[in-house]
Every structure is written in structure tokens, then in C-alpha cells.
N, C-alpha and C positions, 0 to 999 in steps of 0.2 A: 477114114485117112484121106488126105489130098490126093486129088488127082495128078498125074505128072503129064497131062496133055497141054497142048498150047494153051495160053490163057485169054478168055474171050472176054470182052467188055460188052455190058449189056446196054451202057447208055453212050458211050464214047464212039464216035465215029473216026478216030485216028488220033494221033499223038500229035500235037502241036508244037513242034520243037522250036520254031522261032520265039514264040512266047516263052517256052521254057529258057530259051538263051536269053533273052532281054529280062527276065526276072533276077536270072542269076546273075547277069552283068549289073542289075540294079542292086542287087544285095551285096556283091563285091565293092561297089562304090560307096554305097552306105557304110560299110565297115570300114573301109579305109579312111573315109571322111571322118568316121566318128572316132577312130584311133589318133589322126592327126589332130583332130580338135581337142581330144582329151590332152595329149600331149604338150597342144600349144598352151592349153589353162594352165598346165603344170609349169611350163616355161613362163608366163607370165607371173604366177604365183612366187615362182624362185626369184626371178628379178625383183618384184616387189617386197617380199618378205624376207630373203637373205641380204639382196644388195639395198635395201630402203628405198627403192625408187619406185614409188608406186603409180607416178603419172605413167610411167612406158610399162610396167607391169599391167596396169588397167586396160592402156590402149591396144596392148597385144591380147589381152582375153576380149575386148570387146571387138576388134578387128577379126580375130579368129571365128567369133560367133556369126560375123557377117560373112566371111570366107564360106563358113561350113555351110550357111542357109544359102548363098549362092550356089557353092558347090553341088547341093543336092536338088536346087531348082533346075539347073541347067544340065548337070550331068557330068560337068568339067571337073576335073580333079585339079586344075592350074592353080585356083585360089586359095587351095587349103596348101599346096605345097610351097606357094609364095609366102604364106603367112608362117608357116613353119619355118622355113629358112630364115625370114626377118625375126622371127622369135630367138632363134641361134644366134643370130648376128647381135639381137639386143642384149642377149645374156653375155657375149662375149664382151662387149662394149661396156656395160653397165658397172 
């Protein structure tokens, strides 16, 4: 049976909450940027396939990839937001 006393860590000297919070923040950024990137690719494919404007659709996909890489390297979510909004505007205009 399991003991119901306090848990003792044999090798840990303490919990490193700042590292845990940093890891969580990186995970949230990765998931958010990934979702925005996939949606931006879908917008580019929609502009290219449905509207027939492959130059604009391909540009959205290319710049969405650049924005996702930039967002993941710097930790800023702004480039992903910008390309997402530009993709929505491109879909409305095309």
C-alpha cells in the first residue's frame, strides 16, 4: 500500500517554479503560433484554390511560414497575428 505521508524527493533539492512557468509559456506560445500558422495556410489555400489567385495564396502561405519561424525564434506572437489578419483581408479582397 502507498504511504500517505509527505512526499520526499530523493534527488530533487527543490521545485524550480520559474523554469516550470517558462516551459509552460513556451508551450502556450508554440501551440498558439502553430494554430495560427495552420489557419493561415488554410486561408492561403482558400485564396488560391477557390478564388484562383495563387500568387496571393502562395504569398500568404510563404509569409505565414516566415512569421511562424520569427514568432518561435523571438517568442513574440505579433508576426503571427499580423499575417493572420492579412490573410483574412486577402480572402475578403480576392
